[in-house]
MARTOR-975832 format. One record per residue: y, z, x of N, C-alpha, C in turn. Coordinates in steps of 0.2 Angstrom, whole numbers, padded with zeros to 4 digits, always signed. Each point is the difference from the previous one (the first is absolute). Example, Ala and Ser with C-alpha at 12.3 -4.5 7.8 and 13.67 -1.06 7.14 Angstrom:
<atoms>
-0028+0039+0066+0006+0000-0004+0006+0000+0004;+0005-0004-0002+0006+0001+0004+0005+0003-0004;
</atoms>
This chain:
<atoms>
+0190+0220+0571+0003-0006-0004+0008+0001-0001;+0002+0006-0002+0007+0002-0001+0004-0002+0007;-0003+0002+0006+0003-0001+0006+0001-0007+0002;-0005-0004-0002+0000-0007+0001+0006-0003-0004;+0000+0001-0006+0005-0002-0005+0007+0002+0003;+0001+0006+0001+0006+0003+0002+0002-0003+0007;-0004-0001+0004+0002-0003+0007+0002-0007-0001;-0003-0004-0004+0002-0007-0001+0007+0000-0003;+0001+0004-0005+0007+0001-0003+0005+0002+0005;-0001+0004+0004+0004+0002+0006+0002-0005+0005;-0006-0004+0001+0001-0005+0005+0005-0006-0003;-0001-0001-0006+0004-0005-0003+0007+0002-0001;+0001+0007-0002+0007+0002+0000+0003+0001+0007;-0003+0001+0005+0002+0000+0007+0003-0007+0002;-0004-0005-0002+0002-0007+0002+0007-0001-0004;+0000+0001-0006+0007-0001-0004+0005+0004+0003;-0001+0006+0003+0005+0004+0003+0003-0003+0006;-0005-0002+0004+0002-0003+0007+0004-0006-0001;-0002-0005-0005+0004-0006-0001+0007+0002-0003;+0000+0004-0005+0006+0002-0003+0005+0003+0005;-0002+0005+0004+0004+0003+0005+0004-0005+0004;-0003-0005+0002+0003-0005+0004+0005-0004-0004;-0001-0001-0006+0005-0003-0005+0005+0004-0001;-0001+0007-0001+0005+0004-0002+0005+0001+0006;-0003+0000+0006+0005+0000+0006+0004-0006+0001;-0003-0006-0002+0004-0006+0000+0005+0000-0005;-0001+0003-0006+0005+0000-0005+0006+0004+0002;-0001+0006+0003+0006+0004+0002+0003-0003+0006;-0003-0004+0004+0003-0003+0006+0005-0005-0002;-0001-0004-0006+0004-0005-0002+0005+0003-0006;-0001+0006-0002+0004+0002-0006+0007+0001+0002;+0003+0002+0006+0007+0000+0001+0003-0006+0000;-0004-0006+0001+0003-0006+0000+0001-0003-0007;-0004+0002-0004+0000-0003-0007+0003+0004-0005;+0002+0006+0002+0003+0005-0005+0008+0000+0002;+0004-0001-0005+0007+0000+0001+0002+0007+0000;+0002+0003+0005+0003+0007+0001+0007+0000+0003;+0003+0005-0001+0007+0001+0003+0000-0001+0008;+0003-0005+0003+0000-0002+0007+0002+0006+0004;+0005+0004-0002+0002+0005+0005-0003+0007-0001;-0005+0000-0005-0003+0007-0001-0006+0001+0005;+0001+0007+0002-0006+0002+0004-0005+0003-0004;+0002+0003-0005-0005+0004-0004-0006-0005-0003;+0002-0006-0002-0004-0004-0004-0006-0002+0005;+0001-0003+0006-0005-0001+0005-0005+0006+0001;+0003+0006+0001-0004+0006+0001-0004+0001-0006;+0003-0001-0006-0005+0001-0006-0006-0004+0000;+0001-0007+0002-0005-0004+0000-0005+0002+0005;+0002+0002+0006-0004+0003+0005-0005+0006-0002;+0004+0004-0004-0004+0006-0002-0005-0002-0006;+0001-0005-0004-0004-0003-0005-0006-0003+0004;+0002-0004+0005-0006-0003+0004-0004+0005+0003;+0003+0005+0003-0004+0005+0003-0005+0003-0004;+0002+0002-0006-0004+0004-0005-0005-0005-0003;+0002-0006-0001-0005-0005-0003-0006-0002+0005;+0002+0000+0006-0005-0003+0005-0004+0006+0003;+0002+0006-0001-0003+0006+0003-0006+0003-0004;-0005-0005-0001-0006+0002-0003+0000-0001-0007;-0005+0003-0004-0001-0001-0007-0007-0004+0000;-0004+0001-0005-0006-0003-0001+0000-0007-0002;+0006-0002-0003+0000-0006-0003-0005-0002-0006;-0002+0006-0003-0005-0001-0006+0003-0005-0005;+0006+0000-0001+0003-0004-0006-0001-0007+0002;+0001-0002+0007+0000-0007+0002-0008-0002-0001;-0004+0004+0002-0007-0001-0001-0002-0002-0007;+0003+0005-0005-0002-0001-0007+0003-0007-0002;+0006-0002+0002+0003-0006-0002-0004-0006+0002;-0002+0000+0007-0004-0006+0002-0007-0001-0003;-0003+0006-0001-0007+0000-0003+0001-0001-0007;+0005+0001-0003+0001-0002-0007+0000-0007-0001;+0004-0003+0004+0000-0008+0000-0007-0003+0002;-0004+0004+0004-0007-0003+0002-0005+0001-0006;+0002+0004-0005-0004+0001-0006-0001-0007-0003;+0006-0004+0001+0000-0007-0003-0002-0005+0004;+0003+0000+0006-0001-0006+0005+0000+0002+0007;-0003-0004+0005+0000+0002+0007+0005-0005+0003;+0003-0004-0004+0005-0005+0003+0007+0004+0001;+0004-0003+0005+0007+0003+0001+0004+0000-0006;+0003+0006-0002+0004+0001-0006+0007+0001+0002;+0004-0005-0002+0008+0001+0001+0002+0006-0003;+0005+0003+0003+0004+0006-0003-0003+0006+0002;-0006+0001+0003-0003+0006+0002+0003+0003+0005;+0003-0004+0005+0003+0003+0006+0006+0004-0002;+0004-0003-0005+0006+0003-0002-0001+0006-0005;-0005-0001-0004-0002+0006-0004-0002+0006+0004;-0004-0001+0006-0002+0005+0004+0006+0003+0003;+0005-0004+0003+0006+0003+0002+0004+0004-0005;+0000-0002-0006+0004+0003-0005-0004+0007-0002;-0006+0000+0000-0004+0006-0001+0002+0006+0005;+0000-0002+0006+0001+0005+0006+0007+0002+0000;+0004-0005-0001+0008+0002+0000+0001+0005-0006;-0003-0001-0006+0000+0005-0005-0003+0007+0002;-0005-0001+0004-0003+0007+0002+0005+0003+0005;+0003-0004+0005+0005+0003+0004+0006+0004-0004;+0002-0004-0005+0005+0003-0004-0002+0007-0003;-0007+0000-0002-0002+0006-0003-0001+0006+0005;-0002-0002+0006-0001+0005+0005+0007+0003+0002;+0005-0004+0001+0007+0002+0002+0002+0005-0006;+0000-0002-0006+0002+0005-0005-0004+0006-0001;-0007-0001+0000-0004+0006+0000+0002+0005+0005;+0001-0002+0006+0002+0005+0006+0007+0003-0002;+0004-0003-0003+0007+0003-0002-0002+0005-0005;-0003-0001-0005-0002+0004-0006-0004+0006+0003;-0005-0001+0004-0004+0006+0003+0003+0003+0006;+0006-0003+0002+0003+0003+0007-0006+0000+0005;-0003-0005+0001-0005-0001+0005+0002-0002+0007;-0001+0003+0005+0002-0002+0007-0004-0005+0003;-0007-0001-0002-0004-0004+0003-0003-0005-0005;-0001-0006+0003-0004-0005-0004-0003-0005+0005;-0007-0001-0001-0004-0004+0004+0001+0001+0007;+0000+0007+0002+0000+0002+0007+0006+0000+0003;+0006-0002-0003+0006+0000+0003+0005+0003-0005;+0007+0000+0002+0005+0003-0005+0001-0005-0006;+0000+0004-0006+0002-0004-0006+0007-0003+0001;+0002-0005-0004+0006-0003+0000+0006+0005-0001;-0001+0004-0005+0005+0005-0001+0001+0005+0006;-0005+0002+0003+0001+0004+0006+0002-0003+0006;-0001-0007+0000+0003-0004+0006+0007+0000-0001;+0003-0001-0006+0007+0000-0001+0003+0007+0001;-0004+0006-0002+0002+0006+0001+0001+0002+0007;-0005-0003+0004+0001+0002+0007+0006-0004+0003;+0001-0006-0002+0006-0004+0002+0007+0003-0002;+0000+0003-0006+0006+0003-0002-0001+0007-0002;-0001+0005+0005-0002+0007-0001+0006+0003-0004;+0006-0002+0001+0005+0004-0003+0003-0004-0007;-0004-0005-0002+0002-0003-0006-0006-0002-0004;-0002+0006-0003-0006-0001-0005+0001-0004-0005;+0006+0000-0003+0001-0005-0006+0000-0007+0002;+0002-0002+0006+0000-0007+0002-0007-0002+0002;-0004+0005+0003-0007-0001+0001-0004-0002-0006;+0001+0004-0006-0003+0000-0006+0002-0007-0003;+0006-0002+0000+0002-0006-0003-0003-0006+0004;+0000+0000+0006-0003-0005+0004-0007-0001-0002;-0004+0005+0000-0007+0000-0002-0001-0003-0007;+0004+0002-0005-0001-0002-0006+0001-0008+0000;+0005-0002+0003+0002-0007+0001-0006-0004+0003;-0003+0003+0005-0005-0004+0004-0006-0001-0005;-0002+0005-0004-0005-0001-0005+0002-0005-0005;+0006+0000-0002+0002-0005-0005+0000-0007+0003;+0002-0001+0006+0000-0006+0003-0008-0003+0001;-0004+0005+0001-0007-0003+0001-0003-0002-0007;+0003+0003-0006-0002-0002-0006+0002-0007-0002;+0007-0001+0002+0003-0006-0002-0004-0006+0004;-0001+0002+0007-0004-0005+0004-0006-0002-0003;-0004+0005-0003-0006-0001-0003+0000-0005-0005;+0005+0000-0004+0001-0005-0006+0002-0007+0003;+0005+0001+0005+0003-0007+0003-0006-0004+0003;-0004+0003+0003-0005-0004+0004-0005-0004-0005;-0001+0002-0006-0003-0003-0005+0003-0007-0002;+0007+0000+0001+0004-0006-0002-0001-0005+0005;-0003+0001+0006-0001-0004+0005-0007-0004+0000;-0004+0003-0005-0007-0003+0000+0000-0007-0003;-0003-0005+0004-0001-0007-0002-0005-0001-0005;+0002+0003-0006-0005-0001-0006+0004-0002-0006;-0003-0003-0005+0004-0002-0006+0004+0006-0003;+0006-0002-0003+0004+0005-0002-0003+0005-0005;-0004-0003-0005-0003+0004-0005-0005+0006+0004;-0003-0002+0005-0004+0005+0003+0004+0005+0004;+0006-0003+0003+0004+0005+0004+0003+0005-0005;+0002-0002-0006+0003+0004-0005-0005+0006-0002;-0007-0002-0001-0005+0004-0002-0001+0005+0005;+0000-0002+0007-0001+0005+0005+0006+0005+0001;+0006-0003-0001+0006+0005+0000-0001+0005-0006;-0002-0002-0005-0001+0005-0006-0005+0005+0002;-0005-0002+0003-0005+0005+0002+0003+0006+0004;+0003-0003+0006+0003+0005+0004+0006+0004-0002;+0004-0003-0004+0006+0004-0004-0003+0005-0004;-0005-0002-0004-0003+0005-0005-0003+0006+0004;-0004-0002+0006-0003+0005+0004+0005+0005+0003;+0006-0003+0002+0005+0004+0003+0003+0005-0005;+0002-0003-0005+0003+0005-0006-0005+0005-0002;-0007-0002-0001-0004+0005-0002-0002+0006+0005;+0001-0003+0007-0001+0005+0005+0006+0005+0000;+0006-0002-0001+0005+0005-0001-0001+0005-0005;-0002-0003-0006-0002+0004-0006-0005+0006+0002;-0005-0003+0004-0005+0005+0003+0002+0005+0004;+0005-0002+0004+0003+0005+0005+0004+0006-0004;+0003-0002-0006+0003+0004-0004-0005+0005-0003;-0005-0003-0003-0006+0005-0002-0003+0004+0005;+0000-0002+0006-0002+0004+0006+0004+0006+0001;+0006-0001-0001+0005+0006+0001-0001+0005-0006;-0001-0003-0006-0001+0004-0006-0006+0004+0001;-0005-0003+0003-0007+0003+0000+0001+0007+0004;+0005+0000+0005+0000+0006+0004+0005+0005-0003;+0003-0001-0005+0004+0005-0004-0002+0002-0006;-0006-0003-0003-0003+0003-0006-0005+0005+0001;-0003+0003-0005-0006+0004+0001-0006-0004+0003;-0005+0003+0003-0005-0003+0004-0002-0006-0004;+0000-0006+0003-0002-0006-0003-0007-0001-0001;-0002-0003-0006-0007-0001-0001-0002-0007+0003;-0006-0002+0000-0003-0006+0004+0003-0006-0003;+0001+0000-0007+0003-0006-0003+0007-0002+0003;+0004+0006+0001+0007-0001+0002+0000-0002+0007;-0005+0003+0004+0000-0002+0007-0002-0008+0001;-0005-0002-0004-0002-0007+0000+0005-0005-0002;+0004+0003-0005+0006-0004-0002+0005-0001+0005;+0002+0005+0004+0004+0000+0005-0002-0005+0006;-0007+0000+0001-0003-0004+0005+0000-0007-0002;-0001-0001-0007+0000-0007-0002+0007-0004+0001;+0005+0004-0002+0007-0003+0000+0003+0000+0007;-0001+0006+0004+0003+0000+0006-0003-0004+0006;-0007-0001-0001-0003-0004+0006-0004-0005-0002;-0005+0001-0005-0005-0005-0002+0003-0007-0002;+0005+0000-0004+0003-0006-0003+0003-0005+0006;+0003+0003+0005+0003-0004+0005-0005-0001+0006;-0005+0005+0001-0004+0000+0006-0007-0004-0002;-0002+0000-0006-0006-0003-0001+0000-0006-0005;+0003+0002-0006+0000-0005-0006+0005-0006+0002;+0006+0001+0003+0004-0005+0001-0003-0005+0005;-0003+0002+0006-0003-0005+0005-0006-0004-0004;-0004+0004-0004-0005-0004-0004+0003-0006-0004;+0005+0002-0004+0004-0005-0004+0003-0005+0004;+0003+0001+0005+0003-0005+0004-0005-0005+0003;-0005+0003+0003-0005-0004+0003-0003-0005-0005;-0002+0003-0006-0003-0005-0005+0005-0005-0003;+0006+0002-0001+0005-0004-0002+0001-0006+0005;+0001+0001+0006+0001-0005+0005-0006-0005+0000;-0006+0003-0001-0006-0004+0000-0001-0004-0007;+0005+0001-0004-0001-0004-0006-0003+0003-0006;-0002+0007+0000-0004+0003-0005+0005+0002-0006;-0003+0000-0006+0004+0003-0005-0001+0008-0001;+0005+0003+0001+0000+0008+0001-0002+0003-0007;+0003-0003-0005-0002+0003-0007-0007+0000-0001;-0004-0004+0002-0007+0000-0001-0004+0006+0003;+0003+0002+0006-0003+0005+0004+0004+0006+0001;+0005+0001-0003+0005+0006+0001-0004+0007-0001;-0003+0000-0005-0004+0006-0002-0004+0003+0005;-0004-0005+0003-0005+0002+0005+0003+0002+0007;+0006-0004+0001+0004+0002+0006+0003+0007+0000;+0002+0001-0006+0003+0007-0001-0005+0006+0001;-0006-0001-0003-0005+0005+0001-0002+0001+0007;-0001-0006+0003-0002+0001+0008+0006+0003+0003;+0006-0002-0001+0006+0002+0004+0001+0008-0001;-0001+0002-0006+0001+0007-0002-0005+0004+0004;-0006-0002+0000-0005+0004+0004+0001+0000+0007;+0002-0005+0003+0001-0001+0007+0006+0004+0002;+0005+0000-0004+0006+0004+0001-0001+0007+0000;-0003+0003-0005-0002+0007+0000-0004+0002+0006;-0005-0004+0001-0004+0002+0006+0004+0000+0007;+0005-0005+0000+0004+0000+0006+0005+0006+0001;+0002+0002-0006+0005+0006+0000-0004+0006+0001;-0006+0001-0003-0004+0006+0002-0001+0000+0007;-0002-0005+0003-0001+0000+0008+0006+0002+0003;+0006-0003-0002+0006+0002+0004+0002+0007-0001;-0001+0003-0006+0001+0007-0001-0005+0005+0003;-0006-0003+0001-0005+0004+0003+0002+0000+0008;+0002-0005+0003+0001-0001+0007+0007+0004+0001;+0004+0001-0004+0006+0004+0001-0001+0007+0001;-0005+0002-0004-0002+0008+0001-0005+0001+0005;-0005-0005+0000-0006+0002+0004-0001-0004+0007;+0004-0005+0001+0000-0004+0006+0005+0003+0005;+0001-0003+0006+0005+0002+0005+0005-0005+0001;+0005+0002+0003+0006-0005+0001-0002-0007+0003;-0004+0000+0005-0002-0006+0003-0004-0005-0005;-0003+0003-0005-0004-0004-0005+0005-0003-0005;+0005+0003-0002+0004-0002-0005+0007-0004+0002;+0002+0002+0007+0006-0003+0002+0006+0003-0003;-0001+0006-0003+0006+0004-0002-0003+0007+0000;+0005+0005-0002-0002+0007+0001-0004+0002-0006;-0006+0003+0002-0005+0003-0004+0004+0006-0004;-0002+0000-0007+0003+0005-0004+0007-0002-0003;+0001-0007+0001+0007-0002-0003+0000+0001-0007;-0005-0001-0004+0000+0001-0007+0002+0007-0002;-0003+0005+0004+0002+0007-0001+0007+0001+0001;+0003-0002+0006+0007+0001+0002+0005-0003-0005;-0002-0006-0002+0004-0004-0005+0000+0003-0007;-0005+0004-0002-0001+0003-0006-0003-0005-0005;-0004-0004+0003-0004-0005-0004-0006+0002-0003;-0001+0000-0007-0006+0002-0003-0005-0006+0000;-0002-0001+0006-0005-0006+0001-0007+0002-0003;-0004-0005+0000-0007+0001-0002-0003+0007+0003;+0001+0000+0007-0003+0005+0004+0004+0007-0002;+0006+0000+0000+0004+0006-0002-0002+0003-0007;+0000-0005-0004-0001+0002-0007-0007+0003-0001;-0005-0003+0003-0007+0002+0000+0000+0007+0003;+0003+0001+0005+0000+0007+0004+0004+0005-0005;+0005-0001-0003+0004+0004-0005-0005+0002-0006;-0003-0005-0002-0005+0001-0006-0006+0004+0002;-0002+0000+0006-0006+0004+0002+0001+0007+0002;+0006+0001+0003+0002+0006+0003+0001+0006-0005;-0002+0006+0001+0002+0006-0004+0007+0001+0001;+0003+0005-0004+0007+0002+0000+0003+0001+0007;-0003+0005+0004+0003+0001+0007+0000-0006+0004;-0005-0003+0000-0001-0006+0005+0005-0006-0003;+0000-0001-0006+0005-0005-0003+0007+0002+0002;+0002+0007+0000+0007+0002+0002+0001-0002+0007;-0005+0000+0004+0001-0001+0008+0001-0008+0000;-0004-0004-0004+0002-0007+0001+0007-0002-0003;+0001+0003-0006+0007-0001-0003+0006+0002+0005;-0001+0005+0004+0005+0002+0005+0001-0005+0005;-0005-0003+0002+0000-0006+0005+0003-0006-0003;-0002-0001-0006+0002-0007-0003+0007-0001-0001;+0003-0005+0003+0007-0002+0000+0004+0004+0006;-0004+0003+0004+0004+0003+0006+0000-0005+0006;+0006-0003+0001+0000-0005+0005-0002+0003+0007;+0001+0006+0001-0001+0003+0007-0007+0004+0000;-0004-0002-0005-0007+0003+0000-0004-0001+0007;-0002+0006+0003-0002+0000+0006-0007-0004+0000;-0002-0002+0006-0007-0004+0001-0005+0005-0002;+0001+0007+0002-0005+0005-0001-0001+0001-0007;+0005+0000-0004-0001+0001-0007-0003-0006-0003;+0001-0006+0002-0003-0006-0003-0008+0000+0002;-0001+0003+0006-0007+0000+0002-0004+0006-0004;+0004+0005-0002-0003+0005-0004-0002-0002-0007;+0005-0004-0003-0001-0003-0006-0006-0005+0000;+0000-0004+0005-0005-0005+0001-0007+0003+0000;-0001+0006+0003-0006+0004+0000-0002+0003-0007;+0006+0002-0003-0001+0002-0007-0003-0005-0005;+0003-0006+0001-0002-0006-0004-0008-0002+0002;-0002+0001+0006-0007-0001+0002-0004+0005-0004;+0002+0006+0001-0004+0005-0003-0001-0001-0008;+0005-0002-0003+0000-0001-0007-0003-0007-0002;-0002-0004+0005-0004-0006-0002+0005-0006-0001;+0006+0000+0001+0005-0005-0002-0002-0006+0004;-0002+0000+0007-0002-0005+0004-0006-0004-0003;-0005+0004-0003-0006-0003-0003+0002-0004-0006;+0004+0003-0004+0002-0003-0007+0004-0006+0001;+0005+0000+0005+0003-0007+0001-0004-0005+0003;-0005+0002+0004-0005-0005+0003-0004-0003-0006;-0002+0005-0004-0004-0003-0006+0004-0004-0005;+0006+0001-0001+0004-0004-0004+0001-0007+0003;+0001+0000+0007+0001-0006+0003-0006-0005-0001;-0006+0004+0001-0006-0004-0001-0001-0003-0007;+0002+0004-0005-0001-0002-0007+0005-0006-0001;+0006+0000+0003+0005-0005-0001-0003-0007+0003;-0003+0001+0006-0002-0005+0004-0006-0004-0003;-0005+0004-0003-0006-0003-0003+0003-0003-0007;+0004+0003-0004+0003-0004-0006+0003-0006+0002;+0004+0000+0005+0004-0006+0002-0005-0006+0003;-0005+0002+0003-0006-0004+0002-0003-0003-0006;-0002+0004-0005-0003-0003-0006+0005-0005-0003;+0006+0002+0000+0005-0005-0004+0000-0007+0004;+0000+0001+0007+0000-0006+0004-0006-0004-0001;-0006+0003-0001-0006-0004-0001+0000-0004-0006;+0004+0002-0005+0000-0003-0006+0005-0007+0000;+0003-0001+0006+0004-0006+0001-0004-0006+0002;-0007+0001+0002-0004-0005+0002+0000-0006-0004;+0000+0000-0007+0000-0006-0004+0006-0004+0000;+0005+0004+0002+0007-0004+0000+0002-0003+0007;-0002+0003+0005+0003-0001+0007-0005-0001+0005;+0002-0002+0006-0005-0002+0006-0003+0007+0002;-0007-0001+0001-0004+0006+0002+0003+0003+0006;+0001-0004+0006+0002+0003+0006+0006+0004+0000;+0005-0003-0004+0006+0004-0001-0001+0006-0004;-0004+0000-0005-0001+0006-0004-0003+0005+0004;-0004-0002+0005-0004+0005+0004+0006+0005+0004;+0005-0004+0002+0005+0004+0003+0003+0006-0004;+0001-0002-0006+0003+0005-0005-0005+0005-0002;-0006-0001+0001-0006+0005-0001+0001+0005+0006;+0000-0003+0006+0000+0005+0005+0006+0004+0002;+0006-0003-0002+0007+0003+0001+0000+0007-0002;-0002+0002-0007+0001+0007-0002-0003+0005+0004;-0005-0002+0004-0004+0005+0004+0005+0003+0006;+0005-0004+0002+0004+0002+0005+0004+0006-0002;+0001+0001-0006+0004+0006-0003-0004+0006+0000;-0007+0000+0002-0004+0006+0000+0000+0003+0007;+0002+0007+0000+0000+0003+0006-0007+0003+0001;-0004-0001+0005-0007+0003+0001+0000+0007+0000;-0005+0004-0002-0001+0007+0000+0000+0002+0007;+0002+0007+0001+0001+0003+0007-0006+0004+0001;
</atoms>
């Protein structure tokens, strides 16, 4: 039964992704014509090319699926404003990826060079210029994210409400990024702090904002439903972060599109790393701490730490936590049936299962 529900949710999400990718490609094709940029600048068109490359180079488009399915909770009719909201969501995601890769000094993103490293390769003798250009590229994506909402052919009141959702999501995400850096410099964080970082850094813009935007566009009153949206988003967000942290340590590069062990090398006290440090005795904890934050940590060291984590049951713990979050989120979605369309509710019941990594 779980497989059937999950397969249906995946199929619907895949359909949203295919349609959106065509729209996203068309957006970038016309962007140079409608964006007023310095006519003699070479850097500006190149910046747009890099943003286009990163934006179109994959991504699950889960946020887009959440947006459209949230509108379907209310109606199956075409909903004006959803196309622009989808573009806004994914442009804000591009902004986040560019800046995350600067903060984490990540060379790879979605199977290709990060925007920061693309600039570093272009300007190998001018690191400061490469850094500045990457920061500005991320900034431009954020501003484009808000700009595109202004083009939505919807009443001014709705346009203002959608802008407020996105602006708040963007600001809260930056606050979450600050807390994320704080997490890595404080004593071993507890589960509450890890959940808080996840809530602000990713959940609010990746899950909650798309839900709010879809319902707003469909004419729903958010105040009536916001508490249940928050509960669902929080559980899905934590489940997704648990999955990402699990894959970073236990998957391979081909599965993640970036270097496995990136959290270790960046010194991130992720759910996986924190669980490992908490479970290890003093000698083995010292081995993990020695690798934590070492950008040159060898693949052999990462493999040894991965095996240690398996011996201590960290992989099983994370899978158990993913399953717990998924089941709680599904129960939350089931309670939506008195309020919204059954078919759309079923999508939100099945979606959390995609965060569960099967046992090995």
